[in-house]
C-alpha distance (Angstrom), angle and dihedral (degrees) to the residues before:
residue distance angle dihedral
M1 . . .
R2 3.79 . .
S3 3.82 92.4 .
A4 3.82 89.9 51.7
W5 3.81 90.7 56.2
T6 3.79 90.4 46.5
L7 3.80 89.7 53.6
V8 3.81 92.4 48.2
L9 3.80 91.9 49.8
A10 3.81 91.5 47.4
L11 3.81 91.5 51.5
L12 3.80 92.1 48.6
A13 3.80 91.4 49.1
G14 3.80 90.8 49.7
A15 3.81 92.0 49.6
H16 3.80 90.1 50.4
I17 3.81 92.2 54.2
S18 3.82 94.5 47.3
V19 3.81 91.8 53.2
F20 3.79 91.0 60.2
A21 3.81 92.8 44.6
Q22 3.80 91.0 63.3
S23 3.78 100.5 65.5
T24 3.79 117.1 157.5
G25 3.76 135.6 -150.6
T26 3.77 145.2 146.2
V27 3.77 127.4 -101.0
T28 3.80 117.1 -158.9
G29 3.77 135.0 172.6
T30 3.78 149.3 121.4
V31 3.80 128.7 -96.5
K32 3.81 116.3 -147.7
S33 3.77 135.1 173.6
A34 3.80 111.5 -98.4
A35 3.81 90.6 -142.9
T36 3.82 101.8 45.5
Q37 3.84 104.4 15.1
E38 3.83 88.0 -130.3
A39 3.81 118.8 144.0
L40 3.80 114.8 -97.6
V41 3.80 107.6 -131.7
G42 3.81 117.4 -150.8
A43 3.81 95.4 8.1
T44 3.81 115.0 158.8
V45 3.80 114.8 -117.4
R46 3.81 118.8 -168.3
I47 3.78 136.6 175.7
E48 3.79 106.2 -125.4
G49 3.77 114.9 -118.7
T50 3.82 93.9 21.3
K51 3.78 139.1 75.0
L52 3.81 90.9 -119.8
G53 3.78 122.2 115.0
G54 3.77 148.3 112.4
Y55 3.78 145.3 -172.7
T56 3.78 135.0 -87.9
N57 3.80 119.9 -107.8
S58 3.82 128.9 -131.0
K59 3.83 89.8 -71.4
G60 3.82 94.4 48.5
E61 3.82 91.0 -107.0
F62 3.80 126.1 138.4
T63 3.79 135.9 -173.6
């Protein structure tokens, strides 16, 4: 019986940790040419170390 309680507590502790590891948020910004300061349309924006990303719009903005 004691090992069953140990397993239950271990599973609950693991679930608690994984909830905090999945934080969410929004990243926004504008991509411009360093030379001309013009908006870069269709530029790829990625979050390093993840598979998350997107593209800039007609104003060089991304969300």
